[in-house]
C-alpha positions in Angstrom: 217.6 -132.0 -74.9 217.0 -134.7 -77.5 214.0 -136.7 -78.7 214.3 -140.4 -77.9 212.3 -143.4 -78.9 213.0 -146.5 -76.8 211.2 -149.8 -76.4 210.7 -153.4 -77.1 208.5 -155.1 -79.7 207.7 -158.5 -81.3 211.0 -158.5 -83.1 213.3 -157.8 -80.1 211.6 -159.4 -77.0 209.7 -162.6 -76.1 206.0 -162.5 -75.1 207.0 -163.0 -71.5 209.2 -159.9 -71.5 206.7 -157.8 -73.4 204.1 -158.8 -70.7 206.5 -157.6 -68.0 206.9 -154.1 -69.5 203.3 -153.6 -70.7 201.1 -150.9 -69.3 197.3 -150.9 -69.0 195.6 -147.5 -69.3 194.8 -147.2 -65.6 198.3 -147.9 -64.4 199.9 -145.7 -67.0 197.6 -142.9 -66.1 198.7 -143.1 -62.4 202.4 -143.3 -63.4 202.2 -140.3 -65.7 200.4 -138.2 -63.1 203.4 -138.7 -60.7 205.8 -138.2 -63.6 204.4 -134.7 -64.1 206.3 -133.7 -60.9 209.6 -135.5 -62.0 212.5 -133.1 -62.3 214.4 -134.9 -65.1 211.9 -136.9 -67.2 208.5 -135.1 -67.5 208.0 -134.8 -71.2 207.0 -138.2 -72.6 204.4 -140.5 -74.3 204.1 -144.2 -73.7 202.7 -146.5 -76.3 201.8 -150.0 -75.0 200.1 -152.6 -77.2 200.1 -156.4 -77.3 203.1 -156.3 -79.6 205.1 -153.3 -78.3 205.8 -151.0 -75.4 207.6 -147.8 -76.4 208.6 -144.6 -74.6 208.9 -141.4 -76.6 210.5 -138.6 -74.6 212.4 -135.4 -74.6 215.4 -136.1 -72.4 219.1 -135.5 -71.7 220.0 -139.1 -72.6 218.5 -142.5 -73.5 219.7 -144.0 -70.2 217.1 -141.8 -68.3 214.3 -143.3 -70.4 215.7 -146.9 -70.0 216.0 -146.5 -66.3 212.4 -145.3 -66.0 211.1 -148.2 -68.1 213.0 -150.7 -66.0 212.3 -149.3 -62.6 208.5 -148.8 -63.2 208.2 -152.5 -64.2 210.7 -153.9 -61.6 213.1 -155.3 -64.2 216.9 -155.3 -64.1 218.2 -152.5 -66.4 221.0 -154.7 -67.8 218.5 -157.5 -68.7 216.1 -155.0 -70.3 218.9 -153.3 -72.2 219.6 -156.4 -74.2 216.2 -156.3 -75.8 215.4 -152.6 -76.2 216.0 -150.6 -79.4 216.7 -146.9 -79.0 216.6 -144.1 -81.6 217.5 -140.4 -81.2 216.2 -137.2 -82.9 215.7 -137.8 -86.7 215.9 -141.6 -86.3 213.4 -141.4 -83.5 211.0 -139.3 -85.6 211.4 -141.7 -88.4 210.6 -144.7 -86.1 207.5 -142.9 -84.7 206.2 -142.2 -88.2 206.8 -145.8 -89.3 204.9 -147.1 -86.2 202.0 -144.7 -86.7 201.8 -145.7 -90.4 201.7 -149.4 -89.7 205.1 -150.0 -91.4 206.6 -151.4 -88.2 203.7 -153.7 -87.3 203.7 -157.5 -87.0 200.9 -157.3 -89.7 202.3 -154.8 -92.2 199.9 -151.9 -92.7 197.5 -152.7 -89.9 195.3 -149.7 -89.2 194.7 -150.1 -85.4 198.1 -148.9 -84.3 197.4 -145.3 -85.4 194.4 -145.1 -83.0 196.5 -146.6 -80.3 199.3 -144.0 -80.7 196.7 -141.2 -80.7 195.2 -142.6 -77.5 198.7 -142.7 -75.9 199.3 -139.1 -76.8 195.9 -138.1 -75.4 196.6 -139.9 -72.1 200.0 -138.1 -71.7 198.4 -134.8 -72.5 195.8 -135.3 -69.8 198.6 -136.0 -67.4 200.3 -132.7 -68.6 203.6 -134.5 -69.5 203.7 -133.4 -73.2 205.5 -130.2 -74.3 204.6 -128.2 -77.3 207.7 -129.6 -79.1 206.8 -133.2 -78.4 203.2 -132.7 -79.3 204.3 -131.2 -82.7 206.4 -134.3 -83.4 203.4 -136.5 -82.8 201.0 -134.4 -84.8 203.4 -134.5 -87.7 203.6 -138.3 -87.3 199.8 -138.5 -87.6 200.1 -136.3 -90.7 202.7 -138.8 -92.1 200.4 -141.8 -91.4 197.5 -140.1 -93.1 199.7 -139.4 -96.2 200.9 -143.0 -96.2 197.3 -144.4 -96.0 195.9 -142.1 -98.6 198.8 -142.0 -101.1 200.1 -145.6 -101.0 198.5 -149.0 -101.0 200.1 -150.2 -97.7 196.7 -150.7 -96.0 194.4 -151.4 -98.9 194.7 -155.2 -99.2 193.2 -157.7 -96.8 196.0 -159.7 -95.0 194.0 -161.4 -92.2 191.5 -164.3 -92.5 188.8 -162.3 -90.7 189.1 -159.2 -92.9 189.4 -161.4 -96.0 186.1 -163.0 -95.4 184.5 -159.6 -95.0 186.0 -158.4 -98.2 184.9 -161.5 -100.0 181.3 -160.9 -98.9 181.5 -157.4 -100.4 182.7 -158.8 -103.7 180.0 -161.4 -103.9 177.1 -159.2 -102.7 176.8 -155.6 -103.8 174.6 -154.5 -101.0 176.0 -155.4 -97.6 173.2 -153.6 -95.7 170.8 -156.3 -96.8 173.0 -159.3 -95.8 172.3 -161.8 -93.0 175.5 -163.4 -91.8 175.9 -166.6 -89.8 179.1 -167.4 -87.8 179.3 -171.1 -86.8 181.4 -171.1 -83.7 182.3 -167.9 -81.8 186.0 -168.4 -81.4 188.7 -165.8 -82.1 188.7 -166.2 -85.9 184.9 -166.0 -86.3 184.8 -163.2 -83.8 187.0 -161.1 -86.1 184.8 -162.1 -89.0 181.7 -160.9 -87.2 183.3 -157.6 -86.0 184.6 -156.8 -89.5 181.2 -157.5 -91.1 179.4 -155.5 -88.4 181.7 -152.5 -89.2 180.8 -152.9 -92.9 177.1 -152.5 -92.1 175.5 -155.9 -92.7 171.8 -156.2 -91.6 172.1 -159.1 -89.1 174.5 -161.6 -87.6 173.4 -165.0 -86.4 175.8 -166.6 -83.9 175.7 -170.4 -83.6 178.0 -171.8 -80.9 178.1 -174.9 -78.8 178.5 -172.8 -75.6 176.0 -170.2 -74.7 178.4 -168.0 -72.7 180.8 -167.4 -75.5 178.0 -166.7 -78.0 176.5 -164.2 -75.6 179.8 -162.5 -75.1 180.4 -162.0 -78.8 176.8 -160.8 -79.2 177.4 -158.1 -76.6 180.6 -157.0 -78.4 178.8 -156.3 -81.7 175.2 -155.6 -80.8 175.7 -151.8 -80.8 176.6 -151.9 -84.5 174.3 -154.7 -85.9 171.2 -156.7 -85.1 172.3 -160.0 -83.4 170.6 -163.3 -82.8 172.1 -166.3 -80.9 171.0 -169.7 -82.2 171.5 -173.1 -80.5 174.1 -175.2 -82.1 171.6 -178.1 -82.4 169.4 -176.0 -84.6 172.2 -175.0 -87.1 170.7 -176.9 -90.1 167.3 -175.4 -89.5 168.6 -171.8 -89.8 171.0 -172.2 -92.7 168.5 -170.9 -95.2 168.4 -167.6 -93.4 172.0 -166.8 -94.0 173.5 -165.1 -97.2 177.0 -165.5 -95.8 178.2 -168.4 -93.6 181.6 -168.5 -91.9 182.4 -171.7 -90.0 185.3 -172.5 -87.8 184.4 -175.0 -85.1 187.5 -177.1 -84.6 185.3 -180.2 -84.8 186.7 -183.5 -85.9 183.6 -184.1 -88.1 181.8 -182.0 -90.7 179.0 -179.9 -89.1 177.4 -178.7 -92.3 176.4 -181.5 -94.8 175.7 -181.5 -98.5 172.0 -182.3 -97.8 171.7 -179.4 -95.2 172.9 -176.9 -97.8 170.8 -178.3 -100.6 167.7 -178.1 -98.4 168.6 -174.5 -97.4 169.1 -173.5 -101.0 165.6 -174.8 -101.9 164.1 -172.8 -99.0 165.9 -169.7 -100.3 164.5 -170.3 -103.8 168.1 -170.8 -104.9 169.2 -167.3 -103.9 173.0 -167.4 -103.8 175.1 -168.2 -100.7 178.7 -167.5 -99.7 180.2 -170.2 -97.5 183.6 -169.9 -96.0 185.2 -172.9 -94.2 188.0 -171.7 -91.9 188.3 -175.0 -90.0 190.9 -177.7 -90.3 189.6 -180.4 -90.5 186.9 -178.9 -92.7 183.4 -178.1 -91.3 181.6 -178.0 -94.6 181.2 -181.0 -97.0 183.4 -180.1 -100.0 180.7 -181.5 -102.4 178.7 -178.3 -101.5 180.8 -176.6 -104.1 179.0 -178.5 -106.8 175.6 -176.8 -105.9 174.5 -174.0 -108.2 174.3 -170.8 -106.3 176.9 -171.6 -103.6 180.3 -170.1 -103.5 182.5 -172.2 -101.2 185.9 -171.0 -100.0 188.4 -172.8 -97.8 191.5 -171.8 -95.8 193.8 -172.5 -98.7 191.8 -170.3 -101.1 191.9 -167.4 -98.6 195.5 -167.9 -97.8 196.6 -167.5 -101.4 194.6 -164.2 -101.6 196.3 -163.1 -98.4 199.8 -164.0 -99.6 199.2 -162.1 -102.8 197.8 -159.1 -100.9 200.7 -159.1 -98.5 203.2 -159.1 -101.4 201.3 -156.0 -102.7 201.5 -154.3 -99.3 205.3 -155.0 -99.2 205.7 -153.4 -102.6 203.7 -150.4 -101.5 205.7 -150.2 -98.3 208.8 -149.3 -100.3 207.0 -146.2 -101.6 205.8 -145.5 -98.1 209.3 -145.7 -96.6 210.5 -143.1 -99.2 207.6 -140.8 -98.2 208.4 -141.2 -94.5 212.0 -140.3 -95.1 211.0 -137.2 -97.0 208.6 -136.1 -94.2 211.2 -136.7 -91.5 213.6 -134.4 -93.4 210.9 -131.7 -93.7 210.1 -131.8 -90.0 213.8 -131.7 -89.0 214.3 -128.7 -91.3 211.3 -126.9 -89.9 212.6 -127.4 -86.4 216.0 -126.1 -87.3 214.5 -123.0 -88.9 212.4 -122.5 -85.8 215.4 -122.9 -83.5 217.4 -120.4 -85.6 214.6 -117.9 -85.3 215.7 -116.9 -81.8 219.3 -116.4 -82.9 218.3 -114.3 -85.9 216.0 -112.2 -83.7 218.8 -111.6 -81.2 221.2 -110.7 -84.0 218.8 -108.2 -85.4 218.3 -106.6 -81.9 222.1 -106.2 -81.6 222.1 -104.5 -85.1 219.4 -102.1 -84.0 221.3 -101.2 -80.8 224.4 -100.5 -82.8 222.4 -98.4 -85.2 220.9 -96.3 -82.3 224.4 -95.8 -80.7 226.0 -94.6 -84.0 222.9 -92.4 -84.8 223.2 -90.7 -81.5 226.9 -90.2 -82.0 226.3 -88.6 -85.5 223.5 -86.3 -84.2 225.9 -84.9 -81.5 228.4 -84.0 -84.2 225.7 -82.4 -86.3 224.6 -80.3 -83.3 228.2 -79.3 -82.8 228.1 -77.7 -86.3 230.3 -80.2 -88.2 229.9 -80.7 -92.0 226.8 -82.9 -92.4 228.2 -84.7 -95.4 231.3 -85.7 -93.4 229.2 -86.7 -90.5 227.0 -89.0 -92.6 230.0 -90.5 -94.3 231.5 -91.3 -90.9 228.2 -92.7 -89.6 227.9 -95.1 -92.6 231.5 -96.2 -92.2 231.4 -96.8 -88.5 228.0 -98.7 -88.7 229.2 -100.8 -91.6 232.4 -101.8 -89.8 230.5 -102.8 -86.6 227.8 -104.7 -88.5 230.3 -106.6 -90.7 232.7 -107.4 -87.9 231.0 -110.7 -86.9 230.9 -111.9 -90.5 234.6 -111.0 -91.0 235.4 -113.0 -87.9 233.4 -116.0 -89.1 235.2 -115.9 -92.5 238.6 -115.6 -90.8 237.9 -118.6 -88.5 236.5 -120.7 -91.4 239.7 -119.9 -93.5 241.8 -121.3 -90.6 239.7 -124.4 -90.3 241.2 -127.8 -91.4 238.2 -128.5 -93.6 238.2 -125.9 -96.5 234.5 -126.6 -97.2 233.5 -124.4 -94.2 235.1 -121.3 -95.8 233.8 -122.2 -99.3 230.3 -122.6 -98.0 230.3 -119.2 -96.2 232.0 -117.5 -99.2 229.5 -118.8 -101.7 226.4 -118.0 -99.6 227.6 -114.5 -98.7 228.5 -113.7 -102.4 224.9 -114.8 -103.3 223.4 -112.6 -100.6 225.4 -109.5 -101.6 224.5 -110.0 -105.3 220.8 -110.2 -104.4 221.1 -107.0 -102.3 222.8 -105.1 -105.2 220.0 -106.0 -107.6 217.6 -103.0 -108.2 214.2 -103.5 -106.4 211.0 -103.4 -108.3 208.5 -100.7 -107.2 
C-alpha cells in the first residue's frame, strides 16, 4: 500500500476540464459515504477548488485512483490521463505540503488553500474514509504549512489588487477601527477590497453602485463583520466627505469623481486626509486630484509596481520554503520507517525471549540432574549466544555474497559500532 497524490490543476488542465472533475461539498459528501464501503479504495481525501482537483489516497496503485476520478465524473480515462499529475510516497507527501503551504498555488503563497485542504480532510473523516496513517500525513502537512507561514516570508507581501488596497489603507491610517471606507462599484475587484478591509476591522463600509441588487448582495456578504450602508450612485458626490478611504472601479468610459467633488469633500472634512484608489481603466478619478493637499491618490500602475515587487520577494522566500518542505518530508518518512520497523523489532525480541526460555529450561534440567553448575552455565551461555547470533551471521554471509560490497560494509560497520558500545562500562 502506497500514498498517492493524483489530480489536475491550473498548470495541467483547461478551465473546461477542471470544471468537469470539480466536486462541490454536497456531491463529494455523498460519494465518500459510498466509498466507505469500497473494497479497494476506501482511504482517501479529495481537495477540490477553482484551480485544482486532487485525490490523496492510500492505494495499491495510481491507476485505481485515476479510474475513480474518471468514472465518478464520466470522463474517459485515457483523456484524463493526459492531464493528470501523479506522485507516490515521499513525492506525494512533498506535493501535499507544497499545496497546503501555498507554494503550488496560482497566486504564490495564497492563504486560502490551507483552509480548503483542512475542510477536505474534515469531510473525508466525517465519511470515515481516512485511516490513522493518512490522517498523520495530513496533520504533518498542516504543521509544515504553519512552519512555512511563520518562518518564511512567502505569505507576508500583498500580491493582489484587493489586498494591496487594504494594506495601503493600514499604512496611511494607523487606526483602521476608526475608518469609513467607500467602494464605488461593487464588482469583483471592489468586493475583494471590501472583504479585506472588513476583515481588518474598519468601522464602516459605504457601497455605491449603479445597480441596487449587486450592492445589496455585497452588503449581505460583509455585514456580519462590519457596519454597511448602501448609497445610490446618483448621490456619490454628496457622500464623498464621509469616506477616509475610497476605492473606485466602475468600468465607466467617463470619470465619475471630479476634481471639484473631491475639493468640496475635503472642505467638508476640514481637510482631514483621504486615501483614494483608482482601480479603473479608463480612470474613474480626475488625476488632478493628486494636487490637493491631504489626498493620497493611487492608480492601477502604482499598485501593480508594488505587487510585482512583493511577488518577487515571495518568490525569493519560496526558495527557503522549498528547502524547509524537503527537510520536513525527510523527517516524516524517517518517522514512518522507524514506526514500521517497530513491529519487526518487537517480533525479533519475542523470538529472543522464547529462545532464552527454552535454553533456561534445558539448563535447569541438567542442574536438577546433578551436573556441574559451572559447566551447565557455560553450556547455557554458549548455546544461547549461538542461537541469537545465527540470524546476524546469516545476514553477514548473504551480504558478503552480494554483488554490491556496500551491503556487507554497512552491516560490518554498524555491528562493530554496536558491539563497541556494548563493551563500554556502564555508569551507575
